[in-house]
C-alpha positions in Angstrom: -2.6 15.7 -11.1 -6.0 14.9 -12.6 -4.7 12.0 -14.8 -3.3 10.4 -10.9 -6.3 10.6 -10.0 -8.8 9.4 -12.1 -5.8 6.4 -12.1 -6.2 5.9 -8.3 -9.9 5.9 -9.0 -9.9 2.2 -11.4 -8.3 0.8 -8.7 -11.7 1.3 -6.1 -14.0 -1.1 -5.2 -17.3 0.4 -6.1 -18.9 -2.9 -5.0 -17.6 -2.7 -0.7 -18.0 1.2 -1.2 -21.6 0.7 -2.1 -22.4 -2.0 0.5 -20.8 0.5 3.3 -23.2 3.5 1.7 -26.4 1.4 1.4 -29.1 0.8 4.0 -29.5 -2.5 3.4 -28.7 -4.7 6.6 -26.4 -6.9 6.6 -26.6 -9.7 9.3 -22.6 -10.8 10.6 -21.3 -14.1 11.7 -19.6 -13.9 15.0 -19.7 -17.0 15.8 -15.8 -17.8 16.6 -14.2 -20.3 14.4 -14.2 -24.3 15.7 -16.7 -23.7 18.9 -19.6 -24.7 20.4 -22.0 -22.4 21.2 -24.1 -22.7 24.6 -27.9 -21.2 25.5 -28.5 -20.4 28.5 -31.5 -19.4 31.1 -32.2 -15.1 30.2 -31.6 -16.0 26.9 -27.2 -15.5 27.0 -25.5 -17.3 25.6 -21.5 -18.6 25.6 -18.8 -20.2 23.2 -16.2 -22.5 24.0 -13.4 -23.7 22.3 -10.5 -25.4 22.9 -6.7 -24.6 23.1 -4.6 -25.9 20.3 -1.7 -26.3 22.1 0.1 -30.0 22.9 0.7 -28.3 26.5 -2.2 -27.3 27.1 -4.2 -29.4 25.6 -7.6 -30.2 27.7 -7.5 -26.0 28.4 -10.1 -24.4 27.0 -11.2 -20.6 25.8 -14.5 -18.9 27.0 -16.1 -16.3 25.0 -18.5 -14.0 25.8 -20.2 -11.3 23.0 -17.3 -9.2 24.5 -14.5 -11.0 26.2 -12.4 -14.1 26.0 -10.9 -15.6 29.2 -8.5 -18.6 29.2 -9.9 -21.4 31.7 -8.0 -24.4 33.2 -9.0 -28.0 33.2 -8.9 -28.3 37.1 -11.4 -31.8 37.4 -12.6 -33.5 34.5 -15.4 -31.5 33.3 -14.3 -28.4 35.7 -12.4 -25.7 34.3 -11.6 -22.3 36.7 -9.5 -19.5 36.4 -9.9 -16.9 38.9 -13.1 -15.1 37.8 -15.5 -18.1 37.3 -15.8 -21.6 37.4 -17.4 -23.7 34.6 -18.6 -26.9 34.6 -19.6 -29.1 31.9 -21.8 -32.6 32.2 -22.8 -34.4 28.8 -24.6 -31.3 26.3 -25.2 -29.2 29.1 -23.2 -26.3 31.1 -23.2 -23.7 34.2 -21.0 -21.0 35.1 -19.9 -19.6 38.7 -18.7 -16.7 39.6 -16.1 -16.2 42.5 -17.3 -13.3 43.5 -20.4 -12.0 43.8 -20.1 -9.0 41.9 -19.3 -10.8 39.3 -22.4 -11.6 39.1 -22.7 -10.9 34.6 -20.8 -14.4 34.8 -23.9 -16.2 36.1 -24.9 -18.3 33.9 -27.8 -21.4 34.5 -29.0 -23.8 32.3 -26.8 -23.9 29.0 -27.7 -26.5 26.3 -25.3 -26.7 23.7 -26.4 -25.6 20.7 -25.9 -26.7 17.4 -24.6 -24.1 14.6 -25.4 -23.8 11.1 
């Protein structure tokens, strides 16, 4: 029994365990891959990503901190779903909620930010 336990310990990654138990601070990069970041008023931000499909090439994913929604292009520079309307003009964007109770989706004066 002890032999099995000792052999099992040889497979542990002590470096990963050390990072978990450490009190050091590690910043995680939560930037979605291949997405554009928009920085808005009131220190809000969101990410915009193209949908990788031949049929929906013009549609986008809008990614918030804990939510992600599909947007359908209705006109050039205008993307919508049942909750919000996103208007993109060159390097700026604005998000307007379709219902007053969805005020959390109101983003104004959003500028395309450069990613590292």
